[in-house]
TORPAFI-984231 format. One line per 4 residues: their letters; for each residue x negated, y negated, z negated of N, C-alpha, C. Coordinates in steps of 0.02 Angstrom, whole numbers, plus 50000, padded with zeros to 5 digits. Example, Ala and Ser with C-alpha at 12.3 -4.5 7.8 and 13.67 -1.06 7.14 Angstrom:
2
AS> 49340,50284,49610,49385,50225,49610,49340,50165,49610; 49358,50112,49646,49316,50053,49643,49355,49998,49606 $
end
This chain:
276
XXXX> 44983,49939,49059,44938,49981,49030,44971,50054,49033; 45024,50088,49020,45054,50152,49023,45004,50182,49128; 45033,50124,49153,44975,50164,49220,44913,50167,49218; 44872,50134,49198,44812,50143,49170,44803,50223,49139 $
XXXX> 44846,50220,49097,44832,50303,49062,44840,50333,49100; 44899,50333,49151,44919,50409,49203,44858,50405,49244; 44828,50348,49260,44757,50350,49312,44711,50392,49285; 44698,50366,49224,44647,50409,49200,44656,50482,49152 $
XXXX> 44702,50525,49171,44746,50560,49110,44729,50626,49189; 44753,50585,49242,44741,50610,49302,44672,50638,49345; 44628,50557,49335,44579,50585,49357,44518,50631,49311; 44528,50615,49263,44497,50674,49205,44521,50758,49231 $
XXXX> 44586,50766,49241,44600,50829,49243,44573,50851,49318; 44551,50820,49363,44528,50849,49418,44455,50839,49412; 44431,50793,49370,44359,50832,49355,44342,50854,49319; 44419,50889,49254,44374,50980,49231,44401,51013,49258 $
XXXX> 44444,51018,49318,44452,51085,49358,44381,51087,49428; 44370,51019,49442,44316,51019,49494,44246,51007,49472; 44227,50964,49429,44167,50949,49413,44142,51013,49329; 44184,51031,49294,44188,51087,49243,44175,51116,49252 $
XXXX> 44241,51152,49299,44259,51210,49318,44224,51234,49393; 44213,51175,49401,44189,51200,49480,44249,51218,49539; 44269,51211,49518,44318,51241,49571,44347,51317,49562; 44315,51341,49517,44326,51436,49528,44383,51453,49492 $
XXXX> 44378,51536,49503,44429,51568,49456,44443,51544,49393; 44490,51530,49357,44516,51490,49285,44564,51560,49246; 44545,51572,49187,44581,51619,49170,44602,51590,49110; 44648,51609,49076,44666,51573,48996,44649,51636,48932 $
XXXX> 44631,51690,48974,44604,51738,48923,44544,51711,48878; 44556,51748,48812,44492,51719,48755,44463,51643,48775; 44512,51593,48772,44509,51541,48756,44485,51502,48822; 44506,51535,48888,44474,51483,48941,44436,51469,48956 $
XXXX> 44415,51412,48984,44343,51373,48986,44334,51294,48983; 44293,51265,48980,44273,51213,48947,44307,51153,48994; 44310,51174,49048,44377,51128,49093,44455,51125,49062; 44454,51185,49061,44525,51201,49031,44531,51166,48959 $
XXXX> 44496,51168,48928,44500,51130,48855,44507,51052,48859; 44468,51037,48919,44469,50962,48923,44532,50928,48952; 44550,50977,48997,44603,50961,49024,44676,50947,48977; 44656,51014,48940,44728,51022,48899,44719,50948,48840 $
XXXX> 44681,50942,48824,44657,50897,48780,44636,50817,48774; 44640,50777,48838,44640,50726,48871,44683,50703,48868; 44746,50708,48872,44806,50663,48875,44838,50654,48798; 44842,50701,48757,44849,50686,48682,44804,50624,48658 $
XXXX> 44728,50642,48691,44692,50610,48670,44664,50527,48683; 44700,50516,48739,44726,50476,48758,44766,50406,48742; 44839,50463,48738,44870,50446,48695,44871,50417,48641; 44828,50455,48596,44800,50401,48534,44772,50337,48539 $
XXXX> 44732,50331,48591,44689,50271,48592,44747,50226,48603; 44776,50238,48669,44818,50183,48705,44897,50190,48664; 44881,50185,48603,44960,50175,48541,44920,50124,48524; 44863,50120,48504,44825,50064,48449,44803,50009,48498 $
XXXX> 44799,50006,48568,44809,49961,48604,44839,49924,48623; 44889,49970,48643,44969,49937,48660,45021,49889,48632; 45002,49839,48645,45046,49813,48579,45128,49808,48587; 45140,49839,48646,45226,49875,48654,45255,49912,48627 $
XXXX> 45205,49957,48603,45210,50036,48581,45197,50026,48490; 45147,49999,48479,45098,50005,48414,45144,49997,48362; 45203,49977,48359,45239,49980,48303,45278,50009,48304; 45300,50065,48383,45357,50128,48352,45324,50167,48329 $
XXXX> 45377,50224,48281,45354,50276,48246,45397,50349,48302; 45360,50358,48352,45392,50428,48372,45382,50483,48340; 45341,50498,48309,45305,50545,48248,45344,50549,48174; 45380,50502,48186,45406,50502,48110,45458,50546,48102 $
XXXX> 45459,50592,48053,45516,50633,48014,45572,50598,47984; 45631,50594,48045,45691,50572,48018,45744,50633,48039; 45796,50627,47963,45831,50667,47987,45872,50674,48036; 45891,50644,48055,45933,50638,48137,45901,50663,48194 $
XXXX> 45821,50654,48206,45794,50666,48240,45766,50735,48228; 45756,50766,48168,45753,50828,48159,45810,50879,48176; 45860,50854,48137,45927,50891,48155,45947,50880,48241; 45931,50843,48278,45917,50827,48347,45901,50889,48373 $
XXXX> 45818,50891,48344,45771,50941,48381,45810,51033,48360; 45832,51036,48296,45842,51084,48306,45904,51108,48351; 45965,51076,48371,46012,51086,48384,45989,51091,48455; 45931,51045,48489,45893,51054,48555,45868,51125,48576 $
XXXX> 45838,51154,48497,45786,51219,48508,45841,51276,48525; 45892,51265,48488,45946,51315,48475,45953,51340,48539; 45997,51273,48613,46024,51289,48655,45973,51288,48713; 45924,51247,48698,45860,51274,48741,45831,51343,48747 $
XXXX> 45852,51393,48708,45824,51464,48695,45877,51512,48734; 45960,51494,48700,45996,51517,48740,46013,51511,48818; 45998,51436,48857,45980,51445,48908,45937,51462,48949; 45870,51481,48916,45821,51520,48946,45845,51592,48970 $
XXXX> 45877,51614,48900,45905,51687,48873,45967,51686,48938; 45979,51661,48947,46055,51647,49003,46011,51657,49072; 45953,51623,49084,45936,51629,49160,45889,51702,49169; 45864,51717,49116,45808,51768,49109,45888,51846,49133 $
XXXX> 45939,51844,49104,45966,51898,49124,46036,51891,49161; 46022,51825,49208,46055,51817,49265,45987,51853,49308; 45916,51808,49303,45881,51860,49364,45874,51942,49358; 45875,51961,49298,45879,52036,49285,45953,52057,49299 $
XXXX> 45981,52044,49334,46063,52076,49332,46062,52053,49384; 46016,52018,49452,46037,51986,49518,45976,52039,49531; 45908,52055,49522,45860,52076,49537,45785,52021,49566; 45818,51964,49528,45780,51923,49552,45698,51924,49503 $
XXXX> 45726,51941,49447,45671,51984,49408,45651,52044,49384; 45600,52082,49360,45585,52126,49357,45583,52143,49281; 45589,52205,49246,45564,52197,49169,45520,52273,49182; 45459,52250,49183,45378,52334,49207,45405,52370,49117 $
XXXX> 45436,52429,49121,45455,52485,49082,45390,52501,49058; 45344,52496,49090,45284,52526,49039,45239,52491,49016; 45247,52433,49034,45215,52372,48984,45191,52381,48922; 45146,52389,48890,45149,52396,48825,45157,52337,48790 $
XXXX> 45170,52310,48742,45186,52240,48712,45138,52236,48679; 45095,52159,48668,45031,52169,48641,45029,52175,48562; 44976,52178,48515,45003,52172,48444,45042,52123,48418; 45041,52143,48356,45101,52074,48331,45039,52019,48302 $
XXXX> 45011,52025,48305,44936,51975,48283,44939,51916,48324; 44919,51968,48377,44907,51923,48465,44958,51896,48490; 44999,51923,48458,45090,51885,48502,45094,51825,48452; 45081,51833,48407,45099,51791,48363,45037,51717,48372 $
XXXX> 44985,51734,48397,44939,51698,48397,44939,51661,48470; 44984,51689,48524,44992,51666,48566,45041,51615,48579; 45111,51652,48545,45158,51601,48530,45140,51547,48500; 45098,51534,48445,45086,51480,48423,45043,51417,48477 $
XXXX> 44998,51474,48519,44959,51441,48558,44990,51381,48618; 45058,51413,48623,45091,51406,48653,45141,51314,48646; 45154,51351,48551,45184,51276,48519,45145,51240,48513; 45050,51233,48503,45024,51197,48495,44997,51171,48574 $
XXXX> 45015,51197,48634,45009,51159,48693,45055,51108,48715; 45141,51118,48710,45187,51109,48697,45173,51026,48654; 45159,51029,48583,45127,50989,48547,45100,50929,48590; 45037,50967,48587,44990,50917,48645,45012,50874,48698 $
XXXX> 45054,50921,48749,45080,50867,48803,45124,50830,48772; 45174,50862,48726,45211,50786,48713,45197,50735,48672; 45141,50749,48628,45100,50672,48613,45078,50620,48662; 45069,50664,48712,45043,50605,48759,45104,50589,48812 $
XXXX> 45135,50617,48834,45219,50611,48892,45268,50571,48836; 45284,50586,48786,45312,50580,48719,45306,50540,48705; 45248,50554,48674,45234,50502,48607,45181,50442,48638; 45178,50438,48690,45139,50354,48714,45170,50336,48778 $
XXXX> 45174,50395,48828,45170,50374,48927,45272,50341,48918; 45328,50393,48892,45389,50362,48904,45400,50297,48851; 45380,50290,48800,45392,50204,48784,45366,50173,48804; 45327,50171,48843,45251,50108,48858,45305,50110,48931 $
XXXX> 45310,50152,48953,45358,50138,49015,45412,50113,48999; 45471,50136,48960,45539,50118,48930,45506,50040,48897; 45450,50020,48892,45467,49948,48870,45438,49899,48918; 45425,49922,48994,45396,49885,49034,45436,49868,49104 $
XXXX> 45467,49953,49125,45511,49971,49160,45596,49968,49156; 45614,49968,49227,45693,49987,49221,45696,50078,49227; 45760,50108,49228,45755,50177,49219,45762,50218,49272; 45774,50188,49328,45727,50244,49383,45650,50213,49399 $
XXXX> 45613,50172,49384,45552,50177,49374,45528,50233,49308; 45530,50216,49266,45534,50265,49216,45531,50342,49251; 45597,50346,49258,45597,50427,49302,45548,50458,49335; 45545,50413,49388,45486,50444,49474,45418,50441,49437 $
XXXX> 45408,50367,49379,45327,50377,49377,45322,50412,49309; 45348,50429,49276,45336,50477,49224,45327,50528,49239; 45395,50550,49316,45400,50613,49326,45338,50639,49370; 45305,50588,49400,45253,50603,49441,45190,50606,49405 $
XXXX> 45167,50559,49356,45120,50577,49327,45107,50665,49272; 45163,50665,49251,45166,50714,49224,45156,50786,49274; 45180,50788,49321,45184,50832,49365,45111,50838,49374; 45085,50773,49424,45042,50789,49464,44973,50801,49386 $
XXXX> 44991,50772,49330,44917,50813,49297,44916,50879,49281; 44950,50911,49299,44974,51018,49310,44936,51023,49352; 44931,50991,49430,44896,51015,49481,44847,51049,49492; 44792,51033,49470,44724,51061,49454,44725,51127,49422 $
XXXX> 44771,51148,49355,44774,51203,49335,44832,51238,49369; 44868,51211,49388,44939,51248,49422,44925,51320,49438; 44884,51322,49490,44864,51426,49493,44857,51447,49418; 44824,51419,49383,44827,51458,49315,44874,51469,49283 $
XXXX> 44924,51414,49253,44995,51397,49255,45031,51484,49261; 45023,51477,49321,45086,51511,49351,45075,51593,49377; 44987,51591,49359,44997,51679,49357,45016,51715,49310; 45040,51686,49273,45072,51748,49211,45133,51768,49217 $
XXXX> 45163,51728,49285,45218,51774,49291,45249,51776,49374; 45203,51728,49411,45202,51741,49491,45169,51741,49539; 45172,51775,49588,45104,51774,49648,45119,51743,49688; 45155,51694,49697,45193,51652,49762,45129,51584,49745 $
XXXX> 45135,51561,49813,45068,51519,49801,45074,51466,49805; 45017,51409,49769,45058,51355,49731,45070,51313,49791; 45045,51311,49855,45077,51266,49916,45173,51262,49917; 45190,51340,49892,45275,51302,49910,45301,51312,49836 $
XXXX> 45245,51344,49786,45290,51323,49713,45267,51236,49693; 45238,51206,49728,45229,51157,49677,45280,51083,49710; 45295,51096,49762,45379,51034,49782,45431,51067,49731; 45432,51129,49737,45494,51142,49705,45469,51139,49609 $
XXXX> 45412,51146,49592,45390,51129,49533,45414,51059,49524; 45386,50993,49557,45405,50944,49563,45485,50907,49538; 45508,50922,49597,45570,50945,49580,45620,50945,49501; 45586,50994,49477,45584,51036,49416,45595,50982,49387 $
XXXX> 45530,50978,49364,45498,50898,49318,45537,50865,49317; 45563,50830,49390,45597,50758,49376,45676,50758,49351; 45697,50841,49370,45751,50857,49319,45776,50849,49257; 45681,50884,49222,45671,50871,49151,45663,50837,49106 $
XXXX> 45634,50780,49166,45633,50695,49139,45681,50674,49126; 45714,50685,49165,45799,50645,49146,45819,50660,49106; 45811,50740,49055,45836,50755,49009,45788,50713,48948; 45734,50726,48984,45693,50696,48917,45686,50619,48897 $
XXXX> 45703,50587,48932,45720,50530,48936,45773,50511,48897; 45848,50531,48901,45900,50540,48853,45874,50553,48798; 45835,50603,48776,45830,50622,48716,45798,50577,48687; 45754,50554,48705,45705,50506,48672,45740,50423,48668 $
XXXX> 45782,50421,48711,45810,50363,48710,45889,50371,48634; 45904,50436,48621,45941,50456,48596,45910,50435,48497; 45844,50472,48507,45798,50476,48435,45733,50436,48439; 45719,50421,48487,45692,50373,48467,45582,50421,48446 $
XXXX> 45621,50477,48478,45567,50523,48436,45535,50602,48451; 45483,50591,48460,45451,50644,48520,45463,50727,48481; 45502,50724,48431,45503,50806,48387,45568,50836,48452; 45629,50783,48458,45682,50832,48522,45631,50850,48564 $
XXXX> 45596,50831,48602,45555,50813,48656,45521,50901,48642; 45473,50889,48600,45424,50941,48584,45491,51008,48575; 45531,51031,48527,45588,51062,48527,45604,51106,48606; 45612,51058,48641,45657,51083,48699,45581,51102,48732 $
XXXX> 45540,51085,48755,45468,51101,48791,45432,51174,48752; 45426,51165,48691,45401,51219,48655,45463,51299,48654; 45514,51279,48649,45547,51351,48675,45571,51358,48725; 45571,51328,48757,45579,51346,48855,45510,51399,48858 $
XXXX> 45436,51377,48840,45381,51403,48843,45379,51450,48798; 45418,51467,48752,45398,51488,48668,45439,51568,48696; 45494,51579,48747,45541,51637,48745,45520,51636,48797; 45505,51599,48855,45479,51651,48935,45412,51692,48913 $
XXXX> 45384,51637,48878,45320,51709,48853,45317,51751,48821; 45397,51758,48767,45379,51840,48729,45425,51863,48792; 45474,51861,48826,45488,51902,48882,45427,51895,48934; 45376,51867,48936,45332,51882,49011,45287,51923,48951 $
XXXX> 45263,51932,48890,45238,51960,48867,45266,52054,48865; 45318,52056,48883,45346,52127,48867,45357,52163,48942; 45354,52125,48999,45328,52151,49073,45371,52126,49125; 45387,52052,49088,45445,52003,49133,45404,51974,49201 $
XXXX> 45398,52007,49251,45391,51938,49330,45449,51950,49361; 45414,51885,49403,45468,51883,49464,45449,51926,49527; 45505,51943,49539,45520,51987,49626,45486,51936,49653; 45474,51960,49736,45438,51951,49763,45455,51892,49812 $
XXXX> 45553,51919,49834,45578,51868,49865,45635,51828,49820; 45645,51762,49845,45670,51723,49811,45661,51711,49734; 45599,51695,49739,45572,51667,49678,45619,51600,49640; 45613,51565,49705,45655,51504,49709,45711,51496,49667 $
XXXX> 45762,51548,49675,45824,51580,49624,45809,51579,49554; 45769,51623,49531,45742,51656,49486,45707,51647,49429; 45654,51607,49430,45604,51605,49408,45641,51561,49338; 45611,51572,49271,45621,51538,49214,45588,51462,49209 $
XXXX> 45561,51465,49241,45534,51398,49217,45546,51332,49248; 45516,51278,49269,45540,51195,49281,45551,51223,49375; 45505,51272,49404,45507,51307,49494,45555,51305,49485; 45621,51353,49452,45662,51376,49465,45753,51344,49476 $
XXXX> 45764,51364,49491,45836,51331,49550,45873,51336,49472; 45906,51375,49429,45919,51375,49359,45920,51315,49315; 45853,51314,49313,45817,51279,49257,45833,51209,49293; 45824,51202,49348,45838,51121,49376,45903,51093,49371 $
XXXX> 45946,51148,49395,46006,51149,49385,46032,51105,49317; 46026,51151,49296,46036,51142,49199,45998,51085,49165; 45957,51066,49190,45922,51009,49166,45961,50944,49215; 45976,50950,49260,46008,50888,49288,46071,50873,49301 $
XXXX> 46120,50933,49270,46173,50934,49243,46187,50906,49164; 46132,50914,49139,46136,50894,49055,46104,50818,49066; 46047,50818,49091,46029,50759,49078,46092,50701,49118; 46115,50702,49174,46176,50660,49190,46212,50655,49122 $
XXXX> 46242,50714,49108,46307,50694,49058,46274,50657,49001; 46224,50681,48977,46198,50615,48904,46194,50549,48956; 46166,50549,49009,46158,50494,49027,46242,50446,49036; 46280,50477,49042,46359,50455,49083,46393,50435,48998 $
XXXX> 46365,50481,48942,46385,50487,48884,46361,50407,48863; 46297,50416,48867,46267,50338,48821,46287,50280,48861; 46299,50270,48939,46312,50242,48965,46403,50203,48949; 46430,50258,48937,46491,50246,48916,46526,50209,48835 $
XXXX> 46460,50239,48798,46464,50199,48715,46438,50125,48731; 46388,50114,48771,46341,50055,48764,46398,50001,48803; 46440,50016,48860,46494,49989,48886,46540,49973,48820; 46550,50015,48768,46615,50016,48727,46587,49977,48696 $
XXXX> 46543,49966,48662,46495,49917,48616,46493,49838,48643; 46479,49849,48700,46473,49787,48742,46552,49743,48750; 46585,49772,48758,46683,49729,48742,46679,49695,48701; 46690,49722,48643,46682,49674,48586,46619,49620,48580 $
XXXX> 46578,49647,48592,46528,49548,48592,46551,49525,48646; 46586,49539,48701,46598,49490,48730,46651,49468,48737; 46695,49498,48697,46755,49470,48680,46748,49416,48611; 46686,49424,48557,46684,49395,48508,46644,49297,48527 $
XXXX> 46601,49321,48589,46571,49267,48609,46635,49213,48664; 46691,49226,48696,46742,49212,48734,46771,49177,48652; 46796,49201,48622,46818,49188,48556,46793,49101,48539; 46728,49125,48519,46692,49078,48502,46681,49018,48542 $
end
């Protein structure tokens, strides 16, 4: 069922861009277009349906407000904000990012509305990718399949509107940006799997997703843009080398810690079986 879900999400995404928006120029300003709205809402809506049809995830509660998962979400939010801040400061110091001093920040009300929309966008995504797709994949497949298939579906869903998403911070062609973005999504998927296995909750993933996008949006609205050279090295998004490297290191560290704990738990159990 998760593969059918993924296929349906991708079909609707392509239809939204080429069937509804007719492949034309699309902007998120003033609410965007009908196709853009369909594209954003479809994964969450389909996930709601599939969670009720899929017996393997029907009894799970990834949206429950549990103290442990909420504490983890707060910690993730703090660390994610610090990570993006450090990446942006590094990019500014090395000239890969530039801040336009003449850019006037938007009015406070507009800025709050923009940040709220970023958070809602992240929640809709996480409702699909971690609210249904990840637990459904974990219930059926081994770790590497969950990593690869989940990343492919998540990445491919972005492709029809990738030019719209990237226009806010770079003029780079999506032809060269897309392959890097896939590597970034793959690295981030590693972190998201480990967060989900630790908490069985969507909230730490939402905290990571929303914080990364909100901190980037705050800086972008203040005039932050990518220099035309070496964009791969300074982008504060998933297509940038710093974010890829951070996610890979953090994800592998979390994986290593989890496997070490599982091995320690298995040893006493094996000893009891031998003693019996």
